[in-house]
Structures are given as structure tokens and as C-alpha cells.
C-alpha positions in Angstrom: 0.0 0.1 -0.4 1.2 3.7 -0.4 2.0 5.9 1.9 -1.2 7.8 1.2 -3.2 4.9 1.6 -1.9 4.4 5.1 -2.4 7.7 6.3 -6.1 7.8 4.9 -6.7 4.6 6.8 -5.1 5.6 9.8 -6.8 8.5 9.7 -10.5 7.1 9.4 -9.6 4.9 12.2 -9.0 7.6 14.4 -11.6 10.1 13.3 -14.8 7.6 12.8 -14.5 6.5 16.5 -14.4 10.0 17.8 -17.5 10.7 15.4 -19.2 7.6 17.2 -18.4 8.7 20.6 -19.7 12.0 20.0 -22.8 11.1 18.4 -23.8 8.4 21.5 -22.8 11.2 24.2 -25.3 13.3 22.4 -27.9 10.9 22.1 -27.6 9.7 25.7 -27.5 13.5 27.3 -30.1 14.8 24.7 -32.7 12.2 24.0 -34.8 14.2 21.5 -32.1 14.0 19.3 -32.5 10.0 19.3 -35.5 10.2 17.2 -34.0 11.6 13.7 -31.7 8.9 14.1 -34.1 6.1 14.1 -35.8 4.6 10.7 -38.9 6.7 11.7 -37.2 9.6 12.3 -35.7 9.7 9.4 -38.6 8.7 7.4 -40.3 11.3 9.3 -37.7 14.1 7.9 -38.5 12.6 4.6 -42.2 13.1 4.9 -42.9 9.7 4.0 -43.6 7.8 7.4 -45.0 4.5 5.4 -42.3 2.5 7.3 -43.4 3.1 10.7 -46.9 1.9 10.1 
């Protein structure tokens, strides 16, 4: 693998857990933000709630 590919993989390996951890923290501390992350929440954002019936 080239050096650039290794740097990209390393960057993703470092940033992805930080992003997921921050997302989990926000959802635990502010449960109202969890609703848009669910399937029904996304359906309500797209104005199609046929998935949630």
C-alpha cells in the first residue's frame, strides 16, 4: 500500500470512533436528538411515514 493510502486508513481509524463517541454522547445526554437517527425519524424527515405504520 502506498503511504497516502495508509494515512487515509489511519485518519479514518482515528476519526470514526471519535465521531461515533460524540454521537453516542449527544444521544445519551439529549434523548430528543435520538429520534431523527431512527428509521421512523428519518421517514418523518422525508415526509414519508409508511415505514412506521
